[in-house]
C-alpha positions as CSV (number, residue, x, y, z in Angstrom):
1,M,17.7,22.1,-3.4
2,D,20.4,20.6,-1.1
3,L,18.0,21.7,1.8
4,L,15.0,19.6,0.1
5,L,17.2,16.4,-0.4
6,M,19.0,16.3,3.0
7,P,15.8,14.9,4.7
8,L,15.4,12.6,1.8
9,W,19.3,11.3,2.5
10,D,18.9,11.2,6.3
11,A,15.4,9.1,6.0
12,L,16.4,6.7,3.2
13,L,20.1,6.6,2.7
14,A,21.8,7.8,5.8
15,P,21.3,4.9,8.0
16,F,22.6,2.4,4.9
17,A,25.5,4.3,4.5
18,E,26.8,4.9,8.0
19,F,26.2,1.9,9.9
20,A,27.7,-1.5,8.7
21,F,25.1,-3.5,10.6
22,M,22.2,-1.9,8.3
23,R,24.0,-2.7,5.3
24,R,24.5,-6.7,6.3
25,A,20.5,-6.3,7.5
26,L,19.8,-4.9,3.8
27,V,22.2,-7.4,1.8
28,A,20.4,-10.4,3.8
29,T,17.1,-9.7,3.4
30,L,17.4,-8.8,-0.5
31,A,19.3,-11.9,-0.6
32,L,16.1,-14.0,0.8
33,A,13.8,-11.8,-1.3
34,M,15.5,-13.2,-4.3
35,S,15.4,-16.7,-3.2
36,A,12.6,-17.1,-1.1
37,A,9.7,-15.4,-3.0
38,P,10.0,-17.2,-6.2
39,L,9.7,-20.4,-4.1
40,G,6.4,-19.2,-2.6
41,V,5.1,-18.7,-6.3
42,F,5.5,-22.3,-6.7
43,L,4.2,-23.3,-3.4
44,T,0.9,-21.4,-4.2
45,L,0.9,-22.9,-7.5
46,R,1.0,-26.1,-6.6
47,R,-1.7,-25.2,-3.7
48,M,1.1,-26.2,-1.1
49,S,0.8,-22.9,0.9
50,L,-0.1,-24.5,4.2
51,L,3.3,-27.0,3.8
52,G,5.2,-23.7,3.6
53,D,3.7,-22.4,7.1
54,A,3.9,-26.2,8.3
55,I,7.5,-26.4,7.7
56,S,8.6,-22.9,9.2
57,H,6.7,-24.1,12.6
58,A,8.3,-27.6,12.3
59,V,11.9,-25.9,12.0
60,L,11.3,-24.4,15.6
61,P,12.2,-27.6,17.5
62,G,15.1,-28.4,15.6
63,V,16.9,-24.9,16.0
64,S,15.7,-25.4,19.6
65,I,17.6,-28.5,20.1
66,G,20.6,-27.0,18.5
67,F,20.4,-24.1,20.7
68,M,20.2,-26.5,23.9
69,F,23.5,-28.5,23.0
70,S,25.6,-25.3,21.5
71,G,23.8,-21.9,22.5
72,L,23.7,-19.2,20.1
73,S,25.7,-21.1,17.5
74,L,24.4,-20.3,14.0
75,T,25.8,-23.8,12.4
76,A,24.2,-25.8,15.1
77,M,20.8,-24.1,14.8
78,A,20.6,-24.2,11.3
79,T,21.7,-27.8,11.1
80,G,19.1,-29.0,13.7
81,G,16.4,-26.7,11.6
82,V,17.0,-28.8,8.4
83,K,17.0,-31.9,9.8
84,K,13.6,-31.3,11.6
85,G,12.0,-29.2,8.6
86,I,11.9,-32.1,6.4
87,L,9.5,-34.0,8.7
88,P,6.2,-32.5,8.4
89,N,6.0,-33.8,4.4
90,I,7.1,-37.4,5.4
91,I,4.6,-37.5,8.6
92,K,2.2,-36.0,6.6
93,N,2.2,-38.4,3.9
94,I,2.0,-41.3,6.3
95,I,-1.1,-40.2,8.2
96,S,-2.6,-39.6,4.9
97,R,-2.0,-43.0,3.6
98,F,-2.8,-44.7,6.9
99,T,-5.6,-42.9,8.0
100,A,-8.7,-40.8,7.2
101,L,-7.2,-37.4,7.5
102,K,-6.7,-35.4,4.8
103,E,-3.3,-33.7,4.2
104,D,-4.6,-30.1,5.1
105,A,-5.7,-31.6,8.7
106,S,-2.7,-33.5,9.1
107,L,-0.6,-30.3,8.4
108,A,-2.4,-28.2,10.9
109,A,-1.9,-30.7,13.7
110,I,1.8,-31.2,12.9
111,Y,2.6,-27.3,12.9
112,L,1.0,-26.6,16.2
113,V,2.5,-29.4,17.9
114,A,5.9,-28.5,16.3
115,L,5.4,-24.9,17.7
116,A,4.3,-25.7,21.2
117,L,7.3,-28.2,21.2
118,G,9.9,-25.7,20.3
119,V,8.8,-22.9,22.3
120,T,8.9,-25.4,25.0
121,L,12.4,-26.4,24.7
122,L,13.3,-23.0,24.5
123,S,11.7,-21.6,27.1
124,S,13.2,-24.6,29.7
125,Q,17.1,-23.7,28.2
126,G,17.0,-20.2,27.3
127,T,16.1,-16.6,28.5
128,Q,13.1,-14.7,27.4
129,L,15.4,-12.6,25.1
130,D,16.7,-15.9,23.1
131,L,13.0,-16.9,22.6
132,L,12.4,-13.9,21.1
133,H,15.2,-13.6,19.0
134,I,14.6,-16.8,17.6
135,L,10.9,-16.7,17.0
136,F,10.9,-13.1,15.4
137,G,14.5,-12.9,14.6
138,S,16.7,-9.6,14.4
139,A,17.7,-8.4,10.9
140,L,19.7,-5.6,12.2
141,G,21.7,-8.0,14.3
142,V,22.8,-10.0,11.4
143,D,26.4,-10.8,11.6
144,S,29.2,-11.8,8.9
145,A,28.5,-15.6,9.7
146,G,24.7,-15.1,9.6
147,L,25.2,-12.9,6.4
148,L,27.5,-15.6,4.7
149,L,24.9,-18.3,5.4
150,V,21.9,-16.1,3.6
151,A,24.1,-15.5,0.9
152,G,25.1,-18.9,0.5
153,V,21.8,-20.2,0.6
154,A,20.3,-17.6,-1.8
155,S,22.9,-18.3,-4.4
156,V,22.7,-22.3,-4.3
157,S,18.9,-21.7,-4.2
158,L,18.5,-19.8,-7.4
159,I,20.9,-21.9,-9.3
160,T,19.0,-25.3,-8.2
161,L,15.6,-23.4,-8.8
162,A,16.9,-22.3,-12.4
163,T,17.8,-26.1,-12.8
164,L,14.6,-27.4,-11.6
165,Y,12.4,-24.8,-13.3
166,R,11.3,-26.9,-16.2
167,G,10.3,-29.9,-14.5
168,L,8.7,-28.1,-11.6
169,V,6.8,-26.3,-14.1
170,L,5.7,-29.3,-16.1
171,E,4.6,-30.8,-12.6
172,S,2.7,-28.0,-11.3
173,F,0.8,-27.7,-14.7
174,D,0.4,-30.8,-16.5
175,P,0.9,-33.9,-13.9
176,V,-1.0,-36.2,-15.8
177,F,1.5,-35.6,-19.1
178,L,4.5,-36.0,-16.3
179,A,2.9,-39.3,-15.3
180,A,2.3,-40.5,-19.1
181,A,6.0,-39.6,-19.7
182,A,7.5,-42.0,-17.3
183,G,8.8,-44.4,-20.1
184,R,10.9,-41.7,-21.4
185,G,12.6,-40.9,-17.9
186,W,10.3,-37.7,-16.6
187,G,8.0,-39.4,-14.7
188,R,10.9,-40.9,-12.9
189,R,12.6,-37.8,-12.2
190,G,9.0,-36.5,-10.8
191,W,9.6,-37.6,-7.4
192,V,13.2,-36.1,-7.5
193,W,12.3,-32.7,-8.4
194,Q,9.5,-32.6,-5.7
195,Q,11.7,-33.6,-2.9
196,A,14.5,-31.1,-4.0
197,F,12.0,-28.4,-4.2
198,L,10.8,-29.1,-0.7
199,M,14.5,-28.9,0.5
200,L,14.9,-25.8,-1.0
201,V,11.8,-24.2,0.7
202,V,13.4,-25.7,4.1
203,V,16.7,-24.2,3.9
204,N,15.3,-21.2,2.8
205,L,13.2,-21.1,5.9
206,V,16.3,-21.8,7.9
207,A,18.2,-19.3,6.4
208,G,15.9,-16.6,7.2
209,F,15.3,-17.5,11.0
210,Q,18.1,-15.3,12.3
211,T,16.6,-12.6,10.0
212,L,13.1,-12.7,10.3
213,G,12.7,-15.4,13.0
214,T,10.9,-18.9,12.5
215,L,7.4,-17.4,12.6
216,M,8.1,-14.6,10.5
217,A,10.4,-16.2,7.6
218,V,7.4,-17.8,5.8
219,G,6.3,-14.4,5.6
220,L,8.7,-13.2,3.3
221,M,8.1,-16.4,1.0
222,M,4.4,-16.3,1.0
223,L,2.8,-12.7,0.9
224,P,4.6,-11.6,-2.1
225,A,3.8,-14.7,-3.8
226,V,0.4,-14.4,-3.1
227,S,0.3,-10.6,-4.1
228,A,2.2,-11.7,-7.1
229,R,-0.6,-13.8,-8.5
230,L,-3.1,-10.8,-8.6
231,W,-0.9,-8.8,-10.7
232,H,0.0,-11.4,-13.5
233,D,-1.2,-14.7,-15.0
234,S,2.4,-15.7,-16.8
235,L,4.6,-17.6,-14.1
236,G,7.6,-15.5,-15.1
237,A,6.2,-12.2,-14.1
238,Q,4.8,-13.6,-11.2
239,L,8.4,-14.5,-10.1
240,V,9.8,-11.3,-10.8
241,N,6.9,-9.5,-9.2
242,A,7.4,-11.6,-6.1
243,S,11.0,-10.9,-5.7
244,A,10.5,-7.2,-6.2
245,Q,8.0,-6.9,-3.7
246,A,9.8,-8.8,-1.1
247,A,12.7,-6.5,-2.0
248,L,10.8,-3.5,-1.3
249,A,9.3,-4.9,1.8
250,G,12.5,-5.8,2.8
251,G,14.1,-2.5,2.5
252,V,11.2,-0.2,3.5
253,G,10.8,-2.6,6.8
254,L,14.4,-1.9,7.7
255,L,14.2,1.6,7.7
256,L,10.8,1.7,9.5
257,S,12.4,-0.6,12.3
258,Y,15.5,1.6,12.1
259,H,13.8,5.2,12.7
260,F,10.9,4.0,14.9
261,D,12.8,1.4,16.8
262,T,10.4,-1.4,16.0
263,P,11.2,-5.2,15.8
264,S,12.7,-5.6,12.3
265,G,11.3,-8.9,11.3
266,P,7.6,-8.1,12.0
267,T,8.4,-4.7,10.6
268,I,9.2,-6.3,7.4
269,I,6.1,-8.7,7.3
270,G,4.1,-5.9,8.0
271,C,5.4,-4.2,5.0
272,A,4.9,-7.0,2.7
273,G,1.2,-7.4,4.3
274,L,0.4,-3.7,3.4
275,L,1.7,-4.4,-0.3
276,Y,-0.3,-7.4,-0.5
277,G,-3.3,-5.4,0.8
278,L,-2.8,-2.6,-1.8
279,S,-3.1,-5.6,-4.4
280,L,-6.2,-6.8,-3.2
281,L,-7.5,-3.3,-3.8
282,V,-6.0,-2.2,-7.2
283,S,-4.3,-5.0,-9.0
284,P,-5.9,-6.8,-12.2
285,G,-7.2,-9.3,-10.3
286,G,-8.2,-7.3,-7.1
287,W,-11.3,-5.5,-5.9
288,L,-11.3,-2.2,-7.7
289,P,-10.7,-3.3,-11.2
290,Q,-13.2,-6.2,-10.6
291,V,-16.0,-3.7,-9.4
292,L,-15.4,-1.5,-12.6
293,K,-15.4,-4.4,-15.1
294,R,-19.2,-4.9,-14.1
295,P,-21.8,-3.6,-16.3
296,H,-23.7,-0.7,-14.8
297,R,-27.4,-0.5,-15.3
298,V,-28.9,2.7,-16.6
299,G,-32.5,3.8,-15.6
């Protein structure tokens, strides 16, 4: 029996038991899973999935500017990322209001320009290794300061989301009622809820850039959220499912990255993608149950 358990211990538990950097990476990834995935559910519910992608790219120039002035200073890069991360929504609203372009076209243009600008700034000041680290992250290299940042953002994010929950649900499902209730104060607070929610998205993407990179951070936010919608109709179940899938992808991705020496960020997102693919096949909203529900003709 002991001989059978030894390979399982070596494969699944020994890396976390023996190495502090693996424990830090696991705690940081689980914290992101608990805070970022529920935000992804609300983004998909509000048909704002593209905005999350645009923000993740818009964070890059701010992170790059912080890097140019302070090097690999987590505080400077995070501050720059937050400042630049709120710009896509502002620019999108201005373009949509004063031109004939729709919001999705504006967002596509914004995130492409932001990505190009960020990569150019990083390439001009840093090495190839710095560029890869910021773009794709390094969960196995999370230090104590990075872990504190991620844990702090996750804690504040969960508390804030719980506070905003009722208003966000009301605005997402029945914005007409929210507007009609303006006289009672609900409508006036709708703008505050929306801006606070977008700020939560920004700070979670910034917190995730050291672990998953600016290009990969949005994956842990959106892939589990989209997958969860295939499994459940109720919002509460989707929130729990998304966090669980993100946590599973994070834990398995870290182990695969450790054993096979692959980049941790892309490996974690790859695991989330596999869970999404599995959901597309076997979940209640997936392909296989839909095929089985179809009536079969006899004769």
